[in-house]
KOLDRENMI-744081 format. One record per residue (C-alpha): x, y, z; residue number from 0. Coordinates in steps of 0.25 Angstrom, whole numbers, plus 5000, padded with zeros to 4 digits. Example, Ala and Ser with C-alpha at 12.3 -4.5 7.8 and 13.67 -1.06 7.14 Angstrom:
R, x, y, z, pos
R, 5049, 4982, 5031, 0 $
R, 5055, 4996, 5029, 1 $
//
This chain:
R, x, y, z, pos
R, 4999, 5079, 5062, 0 $
R, 5006, 5067, 5050, 1 $
R, 5000, 5056, 5051, 2 $
R, 5012, 5044, 5048, 3 $
R, 5005, 5039, 5036, 4 $
R, 5000, 5021, 5036, 5 $
R, 5003, 5015, 5026, 6 $
R, 4994, 5002, 5024, 7 $
R, 5003, 4988, 5021, 8 $
R, 4993, 4978, 5013, 9 $
R, 5002, 4963, 5008, 10 $
R, 4999, 4952, 5012, 11 $
R, 5014, 4949, 5016, 12 $
R, 5016, 4951, 5029, 13 $
R, 5029, 4952, 5027, 14 $
R, 5031, 4961, 5019, 15 $
R, 5018, 4969, 5023, 16 $
R, 5028, 4970, 5038, 17 $
R, 5040, 4973, 5031, 18 $
R, 5035, 4984, 5024, 19 $
R, 5027, 4987, 5037, 20 $
R, 5038, 4990, 5045, 21 $
R, 5045, 4997, 5033, 22 $
R, 5035, 5010, 5032, 23 $
R, 5035, 5009, 5048, 24 $
R, 5048, 5013, 5046, 25 $
R, 5047, 5024, 5035, 26 $
R, 5037, 5030, 5045, 27 $
R, 5023, 5024, 5041, 28 $
R, 5012, 5017, 5048, 29 $
R, 5008, 5004, 5043, 30 $
R, 4997, 4994, 5045, 31 $
R, 4998, 4981, 5037, 32 $
R, 4988, 4973, 5032, 33 $
R, 4988, 4957, 5026, 34 $
R, 4980, 4959, 5016, 35 $
R, 4970, 4971, 5005, 36 $
R, 4959, 4967, 5014, 37 $
R, 4966, 4969, 5028, 38 $
R, 4969, 4982, 5023, 39 $
R, 4953, 4984, 5015, 40 $
R, 4949, 4978, 5033, 41 $
R, 4955, 4988, 5038, 42 $
R, 4946, 4997, 5043, 43 $
R, 4953, 5004, 5053, 44 $
R, 4962, 5013, 5051, 45 $
R, 4960, 5022, 5038, 46 $
R, 4967, 5023, 5024, 47 $
R, 4984, 5021, 5022, 48 $
R, 4992, 5033, 5017, 49 $
R, 4996, 5023, 5009, 50 $
R, 4996, 5008, 5007, 51 $
R, 5006, 4999, 5003, 52 $
R, 5000, 4988, 4994, 53 $
R, 5003, 4973, 4990, 54 $
R, 4998, 4969, 4978, 55 $
R, 4997, 4955, 4979, 56 $
R, 4988, 4950, 4992, 57 $
R, 4979, 4938, 4993, 58 $
R, 4965, 4942, 4994, 59 $
R, 4963, 4956, 4988, 60 $
R, 4977, 4961, 4979, 61 $
R, 4984, 4977, 4983, 62 $
R, 4979, 4980, 4968, 63 $
R, 4963, 4975, 4972, 64 $
R, 4966, 4984, 4986, 65 $
R, 4968, 4997, 4979, 66 $
R, 4955, 4995, 4971, 67 $
R, 4948, 4993, 4980, 68 $
R, 4954, 5005, 4989, 69 $
R, 4950, 5015, 4978, 70 $
R, 4936, 5009, 4974, 71 $
R, 4935, 5014, 4988, 72 $
R, 4941, 5025, 4988, 73 $
R, 4952, 5021, 4997, 74 $
R, 4965, 5028, 4991, 75 $
R, 4978, 5029, 4998, 76 $
R, 4994, 5028, 4990, 77 $
R, 4996, 5012, 4986, 78 $
R, 5010, 5007, 4986, 79 $
R, 5009, 4993, 4980, 80 $
R, 5018, 4981, 4983, 81 $
R, 5019, 4968, 4974, 82 $
R, 5030, 4959, 4974, 83 $
R, 5025, 4953, 4960, 84 $
R, 5022, 4968, 4952, 85 $
R, 5017, 4966, 4938, 86 $
R, 5012, 4979, 4926, 87 $
R, 4997, 4974, 4929, 88 $
R, 4996, 4978, 4942, 89 $
R, 5006, 4988, 4945, 90 $
R, 4998, 4996, 4934, 91 $
R, 4984, 4993, 4943, 92 $
R, 4988, 5000, 4955, 93 $
R, 4996, 5011, 4950, 94 $
R, 4985, 5014, 4940, 95 $
R, 4975, 5012, 4953, 96 $
R, 4984, 5023, 4959, 97 $
R, 4995, 5013, 4966, 98 $
R, 5005, 5023, 4972, 99 $
R, 5018, 5013, 4970, 100 $
R, 5018, 4999, 4966, 101 $
R, 5028, 4989, 4969, 102 $
R, 5037, 4977, 4969, 103 $
R, 5040, 4971, 4981, 104 $
R, 5052, 4970, 4990, 105 $
R, 5050, 4985, 4988, 106 $
R, 5062, 4991, 4998, 107 $
R, 5058, 5001, 5008, 108 $
R, 5066, 5015, 5002, 109 $
R, 5054, 5012, 4989, 110 $
R, 5041, 5009, 4999, 111 $
R, 5045, 5021, 5008, 112 $
R, 5048, 5028, 4994, 113 $
R, 5031, 5026, 4989, 114 $
R, 5026, 5029, 5004, 115 $
R, 5030, 5043, 5001, 116 $
R, 5027, 5043, 4988, 117 $
R, 5013, 5038, 4990, 118 $
R, 5011, 5048, 5002, 119 $
R, 5015, 5059, 4995, 120 $
R, 5004, 5057, 4985, 121 $
R, 4991, 5054, 4996, 122 $
R, 4988, 5066, 4994, 123 $
R, 4983, 5065, 4980, 124 $
R, 4970, 5060, 4981, 125 $
R, 4970, 5048, 4972, 126 $
//
């Protein structure tokens, strides 16, 4: 039996995290939300997600820093970045490090669904 893909949502804005989690559940995904990069790293009770949707700018540790830390310890899964403050520099940095997408907030539900489908299809590829 196929398991429902788990999507981790890491965003310090509770309203964004809640709305995005609701959208993902309506699309048929399991969701686990985290208010910070540290919250995600400290969650040792769960396996890695099938995909992560990650805010770029967060206090304590940015999304790009979390991506680098995960890769440095061999944790590889698709990451979709979202930001209200897009820059070419950060886009180049995270996409060059293997991000699946870099989206500007606000993001519509169809775009999220499409990016997730694409990311999850490519999840079986070695990274």
